[in-house]
C-alpha positions, 0 to 999 in steps of 0.5 A, spaced: 500 500 500 502 507 498 502 511 504 495 513 507 493 520 507 491 523 514 487 529 515 483 533 521 477 537 519 475 543 523 469 546 525 468 550 518 469 544 514 476 545 512 482 540 512 489 540 515 494 535 513 497 530 518 503 526 517 502 519 518 504 512 515 502 504 516 506 500 521 506 493 522 504 491 529 504 483 528 505 478 523 499 479 520 497 486 523 498 493 521 496 499 524 498 507 523 503 512 526 499 518 527 503 525 527 501 531 532 494 533 531 488 536 535 485 531 538 479 535 539 478 534 532 475 528 527 481 525 524 480 521 517 485 516 515 484 514 507 488 509 503 491 512 496 487 509 491 491 506 485 485 505 480 478 505 480 472 504 475 465 504 474 461 498 471 454 498 469 449 500 464 443 504 464 439 500 470 441 499 477 448 495 478 451 492 484 457 488 485 457 483 490 464 479 490 470 479 486 477 476 486 481 480 482 479 476 475 472 475 476 466 479 478 459 477 480 453 481 482 446 483 480 443 488 474 437 491 471 441 494 465 440 491 458 446 494 456 451 491 461 458 492 458 461 485 455 454 482 456 453 475 451 446 476 451 440 481 454 437 480 460 430 477 461 427 482 466 427 484 473 434 484 476 439 478 473 445 475 475 452 477 472 458 474 472 464 478 468 470 473 467 477 475 464 479 474 457 481 479 452 476 483 452 473 481 458 466 478 457 460 478 461 455 473 462 448 475 464 443 469 467 436 470 470 429 469 469 423 474 468 422 475 475 428 478 480 434 474 482 438 476 488 445 474 490 447 472 497 454 469 497 459 467 492 465 463 492 471 462 488 475 456 487 481 453 484 482 453 476 477 458 474 471 456 478 466 460 481 460 458 485 454 463 487 447 462 491 441 466 492 434 466 491 429 468 486 421 469 484 423 467 477 419 461 475 423 460 468 431 460 470 435 457 464 436 450 468 438 446 462 441 452 457 448 452 454 449 459 456 456 460 452 460 457 446 463 450 448 460 450 455 457 444 457 450 445 461 450 440 467 443 437 469 440 441 475 438 437 481 431 441 481 429 444 474 423 447 476 420 453 481 417 449 487 413 455 489 412 460 495 415 467 495 422 465 493 426 459 491 433 458 492 438 457 487 445 455 485 450 457 479 456 454 478 461 456 472 468 454 470 471 458 465 477 454 464 478 450 457 479 443 460 473 444 464 468 449 461 461 447 465 455 451 467 450 449 472 444 452 474 439 449 479 433 451 484 433 449 491 426 450 493 420 447 496 413 449 496 414 454 502 419 460 502 427 458 501 433 462 500 440 460 499 444 464 504 452 461 503 456 457 498 463 455 499 468 451 494 473 447 497 480 449 496 483 442 492 477 442 487 471 438 486 467 439 492 462 444 494 457 446 500 451 450 500 447 452 506 440 456 506 433 457 510 426 454 508 419 454 512 417 448 507 418 441 506 421 437 500 428 440 498 431 436 492 434 429 494 441 427 494 443 424 488 447 419 492 446 415 498 453 415 501 450 419 507 444 419 511 441 426 513 442 427 520 436 431 520 431 428 515 425 433 517 424 440 519 423 441 526 419 448 526 419 455 524 424 457 519 430 451 519 436 451 516 439 446 511 446 444 508 447 440 502 454 437 500 456 436 493 461 434 488 462 436 480 466 434 474 466 435 467 460 430 467 455 432 472 454 435 479 452 430 484 449 432 491 451 426 496 448 429 502 442 434 504 440 435 511 435 440 515 438 443 521 434 447 526 430 447 532 423 448 534 424 456 533 427 460 527 434 458 525 438 461 519 445 459 517 449 466 515 455 462 511 459 456 510 466 454 509 469 448 506 475 447 509 480 441 509 478 439 516 471 440 515 464 444 514 463 450 518 456 453 518 455 460 521 448 461 524 444 466 527 441 462 533 434 463 535 433 457 539 438 453 544 437 447 540 441 449 534 449 448 534 455 449 530 456 444 525 462 440 523 463 435 518 458 430 517 
């Protein structure tokens, strides 16, 4: 980082520059050295901006996450830069990925899609989740040239105000895939967290639902530790793997108590699956590996 800019603001709105710098205070921690100043006045510490750019079209555009090579968000614009085809309607998902020039993939239905979580994996894979009221997501459409569309776990909207969704894209030439699936019940459903593991091929998904009938696991390797919801809003966890040929769901389970339970995120590490939860009952505990 460049040397930060420090200044204090007087009552009349004028600014006075203050000397300062970054200082390492630990192996993975940094703080600030601040020069002489009037402690009765507000102090501002600004990083030096090295580059910036706008991104968007004539509608409303929101960046949800980026890893430097890829950018994911939502848009209502019909003229998003680099888009391969026009949006369907409402608020749609966009994924911008590297190349010369950059390209932007627009995915959505006739309703609104909201991205809640994004995970970037090795070798150019990106997994994103959220919720939608669109009944016509392109769950079986090959979205770009030379990209294989994997069969969805749930092809159709299940009902309620919203269904959750997951989208997985890989942009490397050896594994050019796309995967789009609803995750929903006749109730109200949302995907609230997704995670790709660091060694490739595995993914974890969490969400919330007040219904029954989530898509079933395509493998019987693991029995659900909670096969049915317990009441109110329950969380759910899905574990899966993907390849150039398929996306296999090998575990699917509810988790929750008699109140309302909402998972806020998930992390797929080398030692297990960790779920961060908003706990409304004493019965919900953090989850490790199945």
